[in-house]
C-alpha positions, 0 to 999 in steps of 0.5 A: 413804503410809509413812515411814522409822522405821513398821514396816508389816510383811514386804513391799516398799516403792517410794522415792516418790523413785526409786523404789529397791524394799527388802524387810521380812523382819519385821514388826517392823522399820522401813522405814530411809530409801532405801538410793540416795537418802536419801527417808523417804517410800515406798509399798507394792507387795504 
């Protein structure tokens, strides 16, 4: 499980609450809060 502020690397991450998928484009980018529900927990899809 990843949280907002983590820098988990490039890939797609799914919100733990509403299942919205966000994409992290760069390894140095931090996960933002979910743009749909504000949740701060994510699971990696790929």
